[in-house]
C-alpha positions in Angstrom: -7.6 -22.4 15.9 -6.0 -25.8 16.2 -2.6 -26.7 14.9 -3.7 -28.9 12.0 -5.7 -26.0 10.6 -2.7 -23.7 11.0 -0.4 -26.2 9.3 -2.9 -26.6 6.4 -3.2 -22.8 6.0 0.7 -22.4 6.1 1.0 -25.1 3.4 -1.6 -23.4 1.2 0.2 -20.0 1.7 3.5 -21.6 0.6 1.9 -23.1 -2.4 0.3 -19.8 -3.3 3.7 -18.0 -2.9 5.3 -20.4 -5.3 2.5 -19.9 -7.8 2.9 -16.1 -7.6 6.6 -16.3 -8.1 6.1 -18.4 -11.2 3.4 -16.0 -12.4 5.7 -13.1 -11.9 8.3 -14.7 -14.1 5.9 -15.4 -16.9 3.7 -12.3 -16.9 4.6 -9.4 -19.2 3.1 -6.1 -19.9 3.8 -3.5 -22.6 3.1 0.2 -22.8 3.9 3.0 -25.2 4.3 6.8 -24.9 4.6 9.6 -27.4 2.1 8.0 -29.7 4.2 4.8 -30.0 7.6 6.5 -30.3 8.8 4.6 -27.2 7.6 1.2 -26.1 8.6 -0.7 -22.9 8.0 -4.3 -21.9 8.4 -5.5 -18.3 7.8 -8.7 -16.5 5.9 -9.4 -13.3 9.1 -8.5 -11.3 9.1 -5.2 -13.1 12.4 -6.0 -14.9 12.6 -4.1 -18.1 12.7 -6.8 -20.9 12.6 -4.6 -23.9 12.8 -0.9 -24.8 12.0 0.1 -28.3 12.7 3.7 -29.5 11.3 4.6 -32.9 14.1 5.9 -35.1 12.0 9.1 -35.7 11.8 9.8 -31.9 14.8 12.2 -31.9 13.5 14.2 -34.8 10.0 14.2 -33.4 11.3 15.6 -30.1 13.3 18.2 -32.0 16.5 16.7 -30.7 15.4 17.3 -27.2 17.1 14.5 -25.1 15.1 15.5 -22.0 11.8 15.0 -23.8 13.0 11.5 -25.0 14.0 10.6 -21.5 10.5 11.7 -20.3 8.9 9.4 -23.0 11.0 6.5 -21.8 10.1 7.1 -18.2 6.4 7.3 -19.0 6.5 4.1 -21.0 8.3 2.1 -18.4 6.1 3.5 -15.6 2.9 2.7 -17.5 4.1 -0.9 -18.3 4.9 -1.3 -14.5 1.3 -0.2 -13.7 -0.1 -2.6 -16.2 1.8 -5.5 -14.8 0.8 -4.5 -11.3 -2.9 -4.7 -12.4 -2.3 -8.2 -14.0 -0.6 -9.4 -10.8 -3.4 -8.0 -8.6 -5.9 -9.9 -10.7 -3.9 -13.1 -10.5 -3.5 -12.9 -6.7 -7.3 -12.2 -6.3 -8.1 -15.2 -8.4 -5.7 -17.4 -6.3 -7.2 -16.2 -3.0 -10.7 -16.9 -4.4 -9.8 -20.6 -4.4 -8.8 -20.6 -0.8 -11.5 -21.3 1.8 -10.4 -19.0 4.6 -13.7 -19.4 6.5 -13.1 -23.2 6.8 -9.5 -22.7 7.9 -10.2 -20.0 10.4 -13.6 -21.1 11.7 
């Protein structure tokens, strides 16, 4: 591999990294648990942006704080998995536009 191809590949990699960072900042995913009693929204960096707890959640759980904690955990984790899936799709789409064969061959 000659240096010009390596430099070109490094430039594309840096550009892709910048695009992914921008995508992470703007991508959001939302998930619910307990039949909608708890809803969590996260961004591509998996930062929790919003947590909504239905006012009836405590009465629905019979006042069981541990059950409410489990519902919160489940909603946040599911939102994280959803944003992971979106980011995976975005990175696959970006790599699809890069001609690795031309750069490496």
